[in-house]
Residue, then its C-alpha position, 0 to 999 in steps of 0.5 A: m500500500h505504498a501511497c503515492a506522492l508528488p515528487i515533481l513539487l520538490t523542484l518548486w519549493l523556493l523557500g530556502a534551507c531548512t534548519d535541523y532539529p534535535t535527534l534524541p533517542v527513544r525506544g519502546i512499543v507503539a501501537c503493538r510495534p517496536v519502535a527505536t528512533t529519535v524525537d525532536s525535543t527533550l519534552a517529546q523524549a520524556y513524553f515517549e518514555s512516560s507513555f510508550s517505553g514502559a519505564a517504571e520511574p516517572a519522568v521529571a516532566d510528567e507533571k508538565i506533560a499531564g497539564i498539557e494533555q489535560r488542556f488539549e484533550a478537551l479540544p477536537l483531534n484536528s489539524l488546528t489542535l495539533r498545530e497549536l500543540s506542536a507550536e507549544t511543544s514540538p511536532d514530535f510531541a504532537t505526533l505522540f499526542f495524536i497516537k495516544r488520543s487515537l488509541s484512547n478511543r475504545t473502537n480504535r483500540s479494539f481494531q488496532d489490537r485485532y489488526c496487530n494480532e492478525v498480522r502476527r497470525i499471518k506471519q506465523d502461518i507463513q513461517r510454518n508454510q501454512w498458506t491456506g488459512l491466510v485468508r479468512d473464510r468470511l473475506r472470500g465472500y467480498r470483492i475488493l476494489f482498489v482505487p489508485g493514487f496519482h501517476y500510478v501508470g507512469n510511475p508504478t514504482t510508487g506502489a500506488d497501483f496496489a500491484n503487489q497487493r492485488k497479485l498476492m490476493g489474487k493468488l490466494g483466491l480473492k476477487v480483486d479489481l483495479v479501478a482504472t482512474e485517470e492517473d492525472g485526472t481531476i478529483e471530480e472526473n475520477a470520482l465519476i469513474i469510481a461511481n460507475f465502477v461501483r455500479a457495474r460491480s454491485g450486482r445482486g448479492a455483491r459485497l464490496i470493500l473499497v481500498s483507496t490511496s493518497k489522491g484516490g481518497p478524496e476521489t472515493a469520498l466524493a463518489l460515495g458521499k455525493i455522486l452515488r445515490p444511497d441505494e447505489t451504495r448498498a453493496i459497499t460494506a467498508w472503505v479503507s483510506v490509506g494515507g488519504l489526501l482528504r483535506g488536501t496538502f499545503l504543498a499543493d497550496r504552495v504551487t497553485g499561485w502565480p508564478k509557481s503555478w506556471l513553473a509547475g505546469i511546465m514541469f508537469s508537461m515535461q513529465g507528460l502529465s497534466f497539472r489540472s488535478v493539483p488545484g483540487l488538492t489544495t487545502a481550501s478546495s479539499r475542505e470545502r469539498l469534504d464538507g459537502i459530502g455525506l458518507p453512507p452510515h452503513v459503510l464502515t470507514v477505516q483510515f490507515v494512517g502512517v505516523p512517522l516521528s522525525g527520526d523516521i523520515a529519510g530520503d526525499v520525503r525529508w524535504r516535504y516533511r520539513q516544509l510541513r513541520k510548521y503546520g504540525p504532525n505530517d507524513g511527508l505529504t499531508l497532515l495526519a489529522d487531515e487523513l481522518l474521516p468523520k466517524g471513521v476507525t483509525i489504525i496506526e502504523p508507527g514509523l511509516d511515512h506517506y510511501y508506506e515502505d515496509p517489508d511486511i506491508n503486503l501481509k498487513s494489506l491482507a490482515l486489514p480486510n481480514v479484520i474488516a470481514d470479521a467486524q462486519k460479521r459481528r455487526q450482522r450477528a448484533r443485528n440478528a440478535g436485535l442489538q444496537s448496530f456497531r457504531p464507532e465512537p465519535 
């Protein structure tokens, strides 16, 4: 599930050199995953040690940290809150707060635990060469539709076409499709393609899981929440947004004004691409579009969020990450809180940036729909038993 980025934008940042930040070592367990990295402040280091390292002795800064947490826990978990917290403390501190706040939600914690256990089970089965049980029987009744990201045809190395995931799942007997959107099409154009694809796959008895990445996120949201009629979404049981640019990116804001828009147009043209999709990824247009969308309440929405600390950032992602640090926690292309869906379930992947480069990512790509299929089965049992249907915490 390597999410795609917009590497062309690197050449357009005429913002001068970026200053470095501290690199203080931390080690512990975050969202079921061992973490050994660095953070950007002594306060973030103390916060990590008190929250994730399992240290027996309380940190000296615990009282200060508790006071900060108490003030910010009363605020909504959005980009404005994290930006304010980041300015008061540091981006890494705000990132750790994002993780703790997300996993304090009972539904998120339950899904995170089930996801971690499923990843562990799949890895153990593969080590024992037991391939037949990798796919849960409940998942075999679904068709998985993959919505790709930007430039997925011209640059397949990003993984934005889900080629590896589709190949693995196909070999394991799952029904998978790639929704062939225009790789540099506008949000609106591709949302219509997605809607028509869903209509074509929504035959009698069909059960669909949509998986989108990066730019495919806002395209899928528009298709589900505005273009398709409510009755046309009945076959869709879940939507997974991987690193979704749901509220856009400030990097698009920087290249859509004159004269950078002219330079960007030239650079895109040299790559054989159209620049016309970029204005739709600005933060203003993205927020306005999302505000006008009402996602179907029966669709389980899951946001799969890569959450890097400053020590996890490397390569060309570092430049984008540094440009976005002043806005708060980010994955190198968009702000973490801007990936969240209304009433969605959040699953955290610590240490991963917007490219989701992880040797186990294919296995994790299988674990997630397994967990979703099980969750849907529990929802159905609850309905049959006359109980209140599953609803994520707000």
